[in-house]
N, C-alpha and C positions, 0 to 999 in steps of 0.2 A: 719118470720126467728124468730121472738124472740123466738117461741117456740123451736125450731132447738137449737138455742145459748142456752140456759136455760138447754135445753138436753144435749147438749155435754157439760158442766159443770160439771154435775152432772158425767157424765163419767169416767170423767178424773184421779179422785183421783182413781177410780177401773180400768182406764187402767193402771196406774202407781204401783200399787200393784200388777195386772197381771204381768207386764212383770219383775219387781223386782224376783217374785215366779220365774219367767220363769231361770230366771238368774240364780239364785241359786240353782234350780235342775239341769242345765246345767251345773256346777261344778265351778260357778264363772267365766266364762269367758274359761274353760281348753278345749273348743270344742270338747269335747266326750260328748256328749248326755248320760243320763241315761235311762236306762229302765223305763215308766211309774209306780210308786209304782200301787200296789192290793188296790184295798179301803178294807180297812177295821176299824172296829169299834173304834174306840178312847177310851184308857182306863182311867179310871178316874185318874184324878190328885191328888199327895199327896197333903196334908198339905201345902202349901207354895212354890210350887214348881212351876216353872215360865210356863207360858201357851201362845200358841201363841192365838194372836187376831186373826177376822177374815180375811180372807184372807194374813196373816201370818202362815210363815215356821219356826222353828227355826230348828238349824242347829250342829247335834251335834260336840262334840269337838274328834278328831280322840282316844286322851288318855284320855279319861272320863270316863273312867272304874272305878265303885267305888272297884274294887277286887285287883288291879295295885297297888302296893308296890313302897313308896317311892327309888328311887336310887342315889345313888352318889356314883360317879368314881374317882378314883383317877387315874390320869394319868400314875402312877410313876409305877403302878403294871397294865396294861392294856398290853395284850400280841397283839404286832406289827406282823403283817407276809407281805410279798411280796405283794406290788398293781398288782404287775403284772408279776405272774414267770417264763414268756419269758424273762425278761427283767432282765439285772443284775446290773444296775444302783445304786439300793441302796433307790429304795422310798417303802416307809412301809405304811401298811395301817390297822385301827384297827376297829370292826365297835364296835359302843357302841350300839347302841337303833337300833332294828327293824333289815330288811335283802334287802339293795338296789335292789336285782336281783328278789324282791317279791315286790306285791301290797302296799302301806302304807308308813308312816313313816318309814324317818331313818336318824340315825348320824353315820359318820363315822370320824376320824383321821387321816389325811394322815402328814406322814414327810418326806420334800424330805432334804437329803445329799445335801452340798457346790456343784453348780456349775452343777446340775439337775434341767430339767422341763420337763415338759408334752409335748408332741407336738404338732400340730395343730388339733382341735378336737374337738364335738360339742356330749353333751350328749341331750337325747329325752325329758329329766324332764329338771322342771326349777329345778336351785339347790342355796342355798342360803349360802358362806362362810362368816367365822369370822378367821382373823387371829390371832392365838395366841403365836405363838411366831416368832423370826426375822423377816426379808421382805420380803413379798412376792410379785414377780415381773408378773405381768400381761399383757398378750396382748392379740391384736383381731385379727382377719381376717386368711387368708390359706399360707400367710408365715408366718415361721417361723425367727424373727429378733428378737432376745433376746435384742442386744443392744437400741431398743425402747419400752422396757417394761416400764408400770408405776409403781413405787414401793405403798405398802399399810406395815404398821407397824402391829405390834401387837396391836388388838385392834380394826382396821378396815375391813370391812363389803364390800362384793360384791356379786353381785347377777350373776350367768351365766341364760342367757334366753335359753328356750330351741330351739336349732335347730341352736347354733348362735356359729362359731368357736371361738374358743381361744385356751389359751396356758397359762402355769403360773407356777413361782416354786421357787429355787433357784438361787443366782449369788455367795455370799461370806458366808453364812454362812447356818447353817441349819434352815430351816425352818416348820414350824407346824401350819396345818392349821384345823377346825372343818367345814365340808362338811354336808347341810342336804338336803334332800326334801322327796318326794314322788315319789318312784319304781312302778312297775318296772324301775331302770334304765339302762342306757344302754352306754355306749363310742363308737364313730366313730372318729376313725383319717383319716385324710385330702386324706391325699396320700394312705392308707392301710398297714403302715408299722407301726415302732413302738409307743409304747405308750410315750415311754421318752426316752431324748437325755442328749447329753448335752449343758449346756449353755454358757458355757468358753473352 
């Protein structure tokens, strides 16, 4: 019995490391499993480079390519386009980084005119929202009830969990929000109708 306990104590750290590597290679809990990488001989590390220890794996930052330039964007010079060409309520969007329709990181700016909101919908990817201007009114669920929304002011943050119905937008004033995520993204409206509607 003592020998079994001793072996178990020695195995626990190794099991924990194996579980951590498993979680990282599965996309940090995204539910999508990656194909196992082919065995490749490791390249020699450059001087001063960070090297993974036994049982560890380094996770690259998606935008860490050495040939990328610093990007500065002045929103006064950004080209906004209709967020939904089939809807004439005036919601506009500008793609700042990436492409929501393609795999990888994206950042868009959405501009809601007064009295217009998105209707109950969900996205297949998790999205992160920062309010830039105005009051952004946010609601959850399948019923469109603008009078029950929770306001967020400029500087406030909200996370849209993948697959959760929500709706949001402007009431009395124009509202501008920055939305980021990892595509490909999609929008599914609860009743299959228009993506945007009047909140007033």
